[in-house]
C-alpha positions in Angstrom: -6.8 12.8 8.4 -9.9 14.6 9.5 -12.0 12.8 12.0 -15.3 14.2 13.5 -18.0 12.5 15.5 -20.7 14.0 13.3 -19.3 12.3 10.3 -19.9 8.9 11.7 -23.1 9.1 13.7 -26.6 9.2 12.2 -28.7 12.1 13.4 -31.3 9.8 14.8 -28.8 8.2 17.1 -27.8 11.6 18.6 -31.4 12.8 19.0 -32.5 9.6 20.7 -29.6 9.6 23.0 -30.5 13.0 24.4 -34.3 12.4 24.5 -36.2 12.8 27.7 -38.2 10.0 29.3 -41.4 11.2 27.7 -40.1 10.0 24.4 -40.0 6.4 25.7 -41.4 3.8 28.2 -39.9 3.2 31.6 -39.4 -0.6 31.8 -38.2 -0.8 35.4 -36.8 1.3 38.2 -37.1 5.0 38.9 -37.0 6.8 35.6 -37.6 10.2 37.1 -35.1 10.7 39.9 -33.2 7.4 40.4 -31.9 4.4 38.5 -34.0 2.8 35.8 -34.4 1.5 32.2 -36.2 3.3 29.4 -37.0 2.0 26.0 -37.6 4.6 23.3 -39.9 4.4 20.3 -37.1 3.6 17.9 -36.1 0.5 20.0 -33.1 2.1 21.6 -32.6 1.6 25.4 -31.1 3.7 28.2 -30.0 2.1 31.4 -28.8 4.3 34.2 -29.4 7.2 36.5 -32.0 9.9 36.0 -32.7 13.4 37.4 -35.8 15.4 36.6 -36.7 12.8 34.0 -33.4 13.2 32.1 -30.3 11.0 31.9 -28.0 12.3 34.7 -25.0 10.5 36.1 -23.8 7.1 35.0 -25.7 5.5 32.2 -25.6 3.5 29.0 -27.5 4.3 25.8 -27.7 1.5 23.2 -29.1 2.2 19.8 -31.1 -0.4 17.8 -28.1 -1.1 15.6 -25.9 -2.0 18.6 -23.9 1.2 18.8 -23.9 2.7 22.2 -22.6 5.4 24.6 -21.6 4.3 28.1 -20.5 7.0 30.5 -21.5 10.1 32.3 -24.5 12.3 31.5 -25.8 15.7 32.5 -29.3 16.9 31.5 -29.8 14.2 28.9 -26.5 14.7 27.2 -23.1 13.1 27.2 -21.0 15.0 29.7 -17.9 13.6 31.4 -15.9 10.5 30.9 -17.4 7.9 28.6 -17.0 5.3 25.9 -18.7 5.5 22.5 -19.2 2.7 20.0 -20.2 4.1 16.7 -22.5 2.4 14.1 -19.4 1.6 12.1 -17.8 -0.1 15.1 -15.2 2.6 15.9 -14.4 3.0 19.6 -14.1 6.4 21.3 -12.8 6.6 24.8 -12.3 9.9 26.7 -14.0 13.1 27.7 -17.4 14.2 26.3 -19.3 17.4 26.6 -22.8 18.2 25.1 -22.7 15.0 23.0 -19.3 15.8 21.5 -15.8 14.7 22.1 -14.2 17.5 24.2 -10.9 16.9 26.0 -8.5 14.0 25.8 -9.7 11.3 23.5 -8.6 7.9 22.1 -10.2 6.5 18.9 -9.8 3.0 17.7 -11.0 2.4 14.2 -12.3 -0.8 12.8 -9.5 -0.7 10.2 -6.9 -1.0 13.0 -5.9 2.7 13.1 -5.6 4.4 16.5 -5.8 8.1 17.1 -5.1 10.1 20.3 -5.1 13.7 21.3 -7.1 16.7 22.4 -10.6 17.2 21.0 -12.7 20.3 20.7 -16.3 19.6 19.4 -15.3 16.2 18.2 -12.3 17.4 16.2 -8.7 16.7 17.1 -6.7 19.8 17.7 -3.4 20.9 19.4 -0.1 19.4 20.3 0.5 15.9 21.5 -1.3 14.1 18.7 -0.7 10.5 17.7 -1.9 8.5 14.8 -1.0 4.8 14.6 -1.7 3.4 11.1 -3.0 -0.1 10.5 0.5 -1.2 9.4 2.0 -0.2 12.7 3.4 3.2 11.5 3.2 5.7 14.4 2.9 9.4 13.6 3.3 12.0 16.2 2.7 15.8 15.9 0.1 18.5 16.1 -3.6 18.2 15.3 -5.1 21.1 13.4 -8.8 20.9 12.5 -8.8 17.2 12.6 -5.6 16.8 10.5 -2.4 15.5 12.0 0.1 18.0 10.7 3.3 16.4 9.7 4.6 19.9 8.8 7.2 20.7 11.4 9.3 18.6 13.7 7.8 15.1 14.3 8.7 11.6 15.3 7.6 8.7 13.1 8.0 5.0 13.8 7.6 2.7 10.7 8.1 -0.9 9.9 11.6 0.0 8.6 12.7 2.2 11.5 12.3 5.6 13.2 12.3 9.1 11.7 12.9 12.2 13.8 12.9 15.5 11.9 11.1 17.9 9.7 8.0 17.1 7.5 6.0 19.1 5.0 2.5 17.8 3.9 3.1 14.4 5.3 6.5 13.9 3.6 9.9 14.0 5.1 11.3 17.4 4.0 14.1 19.4 5.5 16.6 18.0 8.0 15.9 14.7 9.6 17.4 11.5 11.0 16.2 8.1 10.0 17.4 5.1 12.1 16.8 1.9 10.1 16.1 -1.3 11.8 18.7 -3.1 9.6 21.4 -0.9 11.1 21.6 2.0 8.5 21.6 5.5 10.0 20.9 8.6 7.7 21.3 12.1 9.0 20.7 14.9 6.6 18.4 16.6 4.1 15.1 15.3 2.7 12.9 16.4 -0.1 9.5 15.0 -1.0 10.1 12.0 1.3 13.5 11.1 -0.2 17.1 11.7 0.8 18.0 14.8 -1.2 20.8 17.3 -0.6 23.6 17.0 2.0 23.6 13.9 4.2 25.5 11.3 6.1 24.8 7.6 5.9 26.4 5.2 8.3 26.2 1.6 7.0 25.9 -1.6 9.1 29.3 -2.6 7.7 30.9 0.4 9.4 31.4 2.3 6.1 30.4 6.0 6.2 29.2 8.2 3.3 29.1 12.0 3.7 28.0 14.1 0.7 25.3 14.8 -1.8 22.1 12.8 -2.3 19.4 12.8 -4.9 16.3 10.5 -4.9 17.5 8.3 -2.1 20.9 7.6 -3.7 24.4 8.9 -3.5 24.6 11.4 -6.3 27.1 14.3 -6.7 30.2 15.1 -4.7 30.9 13.0 -1.6 33.3 11.1 0.6 33.0 7.4 1.4 35.2 6.1 4.2 35.5 2.3 4.4 35.9 0.3 7.5 39.1 -1.2 6.1 40.7 2.3 5.9 40.2 3.1 2.3 38.8 6.6 1.5 37.2 7.8 -1.7 36.6 11.5 -2.4 34.9 12.5 -5.6 31.9 12.1 -7.8 29.0 9.6 -7.3 26.1 8.6 -9.5 23.4 6.1 -8.5 25.4 5.0 -5.4 28.6 4.3 -7.4 31.9 6.1 -8.1 31.2 7.9 -11.4 33.2 10.9 -12.7 36.4 12.1 -11.2 37.6 11.0 -7.8 40.5 10.1 -5.6 40.9 6.8 -3.7 43.3 6.7 -0.8 44.0 3.0 0.0 44.8 1.7 3.4 48.1 0.2 2.1 49.3 3.7 1.0 48.4 3.6 -2.7 46.5 6.5 -4.2 44.5 6.7 -7.4 43.5 10.0 -8.9 41.4 10.0 -12.0 38.2 8.9 -13.8 35.7 6.3 -12.6 32.7 4.6 -14.2 30.2 2.3 -12.5 32.4 2.1 -9.4 35.6 1.1 -11.3 38.7 3.0 -12.4 37.9 3.7 -16.0 39.2 6.4 -18.3 42.4 8.3 -17.5 44.0 8.1 -14.1 47.2 7.9 -12.0 47.9 5.2 -9.4 50.8 6.1 -7.1 52.5 3.6 -4.9 55.7 3.3 -2.9 58.6 4.1 -5.3 56.6 4.4 -8.4 53.3 5.1 -10.3 51.2 4.2 -13.3 49.6 7.0 -15.3 47.4 6.3 -18.3 44.3 4.6 -19.4 42.0 2.3 -17.4 39.2 -0.1 -18.2 36.9 -1.9 -15.7 39.4 -1.2 -12.9 42.5 -2.5 -14.8 45.4 -0.8 -16.4 44.3 -1.2 -20.1 45.3 1.0 -22.9 48.2 3.4 -23.3 50.1 4.4 -20.2 53.4 5.0 -18.4 54.6 2.9 -15.5 57.5 3.7 -13.2 58.5 0.7 -11.1 60.0 0.7 -7.6 63.0 -1.0 -9.2 63.7 2.1 -11.3 62.4 0.7 -14.6 60.2 2.8 -16.7 57.8 1.5 -19.3 55.8 3.5 -21.8 53.4 1.8 -24.1 50.3 -0.4 -24.0 48.9 -2.4 -21.2 46.2 -5.1 -21.0 44.7 -6.0 -17.6 47.7 -4.6 -15.7 50.4 -6.2 -17.8 52.6 -4.9 -20.6 51.1 -6.0 -23.8 51.5 -4.6 -27.3 53.9 -1.9 -28.5 56.0 -0.3 -25.9 59.4 0.9 -24.6 61.1 -0.4 -21.4 64.1 1.4 -19.9 65.7 -0.6 -17.1 67.6 0.7 -14.1 70.8 0.6 -16.1 69.3 2.6 -18.9 69.1 -0.4 -21.2 66.3 0.2 -23.7 63.9 -2.5 -24.9 61.5 -1.3 -27.6 59.1 -3.4 -29.5 56.4 -5.8 -28.7 55.4 -7.2 -25.3 53.2 -10.0 -24.2 52.1 -10.7 -20.6 54.9 -8.4 -19.4 57.5 -10.2 -21.4 59.6 -8.5 -24.1 59.2 -10.3 -27.5 61.5 -8.1 -29.5 61.0 -5.8 -32.5 
């Protein structure tokens, strides 16, 4: 945002404000070397102190449209601490020199925005700048030629939380930390204002993701540690397990294989105490052709449906007895 006093003040307002007494009529008091009131030809009024027929010391200049400057004067010009109300209704409070903002300045705009920082010739410059937007978002950084540069390390407070990190052209870019008001905490890379690259997200639930991001979502290789002790390491797409990955369960089970839309789908192996299943999966269930070794010593090779033996298969029990044929809901039906 570029913000200069000359862009909001009409030329006549400035000229009248610095006019000498000869441009108006002294209504009362000492308008040469004292305190008095002068009304100018355009209807504007100055009330305050004078020296050598010029505004000097404390005084208030009010234009016909109601805008005014109230503060310190030297030789007919704003010099010192003052308050300026522009024709648009914006409020400037701070240091002035030669009718311009020079020094620390606060600007409150009619749209609710608030700006703070150092001014030189009515242009914000230097470090320590602040811009509070109408929606409450607070931007802090360096002013350069009236623009608040959010290129570099800045702190931003928004309606959703607080960002502390790097920005390029007003967008989060590079490394940064965003603390969300709902309890989420992201620490990592940003691109074009979105989570992109390597990053860590701590969720309000206690789950923690550490891995690759793209367009604000978990995309690529990563690790998700659940509060309950489960740990997934593998591929993500659109915030879900997609591709190849390994899930280590808190109860000791381990699945290695393919995933789709957050579920075990494709080919994979589930290992558990004393046995394993290796084969096809659909929607998180053992469905299709596979091999199961049970903790009891039994081995089944054949077809499954939703985790149960169903269809053609072969079961070898712990005593090496073989049952080959059709199965339904785990039960052997015969040949």
